[in-house]
C-alpha positions as CSV (number, residue, x, y, z in Angstrom):
1,M,36.7,53.9,4.6
2,I,34.1,54.4,7.4
3,G,35.1,53.9,10.7
4,L,36.4,55.8,14.1
5,R,39.8,55.9,11.5
6,S,38.1,57.8,8.8
7,Q,39.3,61.7,9.1
8,A,35.7,62.8,8.4
9,I,33.7,60.7,11.0
10,R,36.3,62.1,13.7
11,T,35.9,65.7,12.1
12,V,31.8,65.4,12.5
13,L,32.1,63.9,15.9
14,R,34.6,66.7,16.7
15,W,31.9,69.2,15.5
16,Q,29.2,67.5,16.9
17,V,30.7,67.2,20.6
18,M,31.4,71.0,20.2
19,A,28.2,72.1,18.9
20,T,26.3,70.0,22.0
21,A,29.1,71.9,24.5
22,A,28.1,75.1,22.7
23,L,24.0,74.9,23.1
24,A,24.2,73.3,26.6
25,A,26.2,76.5,28.0
26,I,23.4,78.6,26.1
27,S,20.8,76.4,27.7
28,A,21.9,76.8,30.7
29,L,22.1,80.4,30.8
30,A,18.4,80.1,29.0
31,A,16.9,77.8,31.0
32,G,19.2,76.6,34.1
33,R,20.3,73.0,34.8
34,H,17.6,71.6,33.6
35,G,18.5,73.2,29.9
36,A,21.7,72.2,29.8
37,L,21.5,68.4,30.7
38,S,18.6,68.5,28.0
39,A,20.7,69.7,25.3
40,A,23.0,67.5,26.5
41,L,21.2,64.6,26.1
42,G,20.1,65.5,22.7
43,G,23.6,65.9,21.4
44,L,24.4,62.7,22.7
45,V,21.0,60.8,20.9
46,S,22.9,62.1,18.2
47,I,26.4,61.3,18.3
48,V,25.7,57.6,20.2
49,A,23.9,56.6,16.9
50,G,26.5,58.4,14.4
51,L,29.1,56.0,16.5
52,G,26.5,53.2,15.8
53,F,26.2,54.0,12.0
54,T,30.0,53.9,11.8
55,A,30.5,50.8,13.7
56,V,28.4,48.6,11.7
57,A,29.2,50.4,8.5
58,S,33.0,50.1,9.5
59,L,32.5,45.6,9.9
60,S,30.6,45.5,6.7
61,S,31.8,43.7,3.3
62,K,32.5,45.8,1.2
63,D,34.0,43.4,-1.4
64,S,31.0,44.9,-4.4
65,A,29.0,47.7,-5.3
66,G,26.3,45.7,-3.8
67,L,27.7,44.7,-0.5
68,A,28.9,48.2,-0.1
69,M,25.3,49.8,-0.4
70,L,23.9,47.4,1.8
71,A,26.3,48.0,4.3
72,A,25.4,51.8,4.0
73,L,21.6,50.7,4.5
74,R,22.2,48.2,7.7
75,A,24.2,51.2,9.2
76,E,21.5,53.4,8.8
77,A,19.0,51.2,9.9
78,V,21.3,51.2,12.9
79,K,21.3,54.3,13.1
80,I,18.0,55.2,12.7
81,V,16.6,52.3,15.5
82,L,19.1,53.8,18.0
83,I,17.5,57.3,17.5
84,V,14.3,56.3,18.2
85,L,15.5,53.7,21.3
86,L,17.5,56.9,22.9
87,L,15.2,59.7,22.3
88,W,12.0,57.1,23.6
89,A,14.2,56.7,26.5
90,V,15.0,60.1,26.7
91,L,11.6,61.2,27.2
92,A,10.4,58.5,28.9
93,T,12.2,59.2,32.1
94,Y,13.9,63.0,32.3
95,K,10.5,64.6,34.1
96,N,12.0,67.9,33.6
97,I,13.1,67.9,30.2
98,V,13.4,71.2,28.8
99,I,12.0,70.1,24.8
100,V,13.1,73.1,22.8
101,A,17.1,72.3,24.0
102,F,17.4,68.9,23.5
103,V,15.4,68.9,20.5
104,G,17.0,72.2,19.2
105,T,20.3,70.3,20.2
106,F,19.2,66.9,18.6
107,I,18.5,68.5,15.3
108,A,21.6,70.2,14.9
109,A,23.9,67.6,15.8
110,T,22.3,65.5,13.5
111,I,22.4,67.8,10.7
112,L,26.4,68.0,11.4
113,F,26.9,64.1,11.0
114,A,25.1,64.4,7.7
115,L,28.2,67.1,6.3
116,A,30.1,64.3,7.2
117,L,29.7,63.2,2.6
118,F,31.8,66.8,2.2
119,V,35.0,66.4,4.8
120,R,37.9,65.8,2.3
121,E,39.9,63.1,4.0
122,K,44.2,63.7,3.5
């Protein structure tokens, strides 16, 4: 079951938040407050997209293998659209962005979301 009740999703979201906080702290030391905010925004883009994926996947019908595959594809499409829109929104509005911190944290958080496949349910 995919949803916020899923231990794998909760674990991965926790990892994403911790990685975002750690990278924001490192970016603050390296580039000041704009570095910290850039890193935080990069992590938030991935976290929000992951939550969108989870919401769509949990609402979909999974009565058959075909419907489950369709649900997964629909959830992935929502995640991609959210990523594109949120990346665009941040890059278009935040003029003092530290691109290395922003993109680096975004990539780290996105990779962590993919690790949900390897987290075991208890």
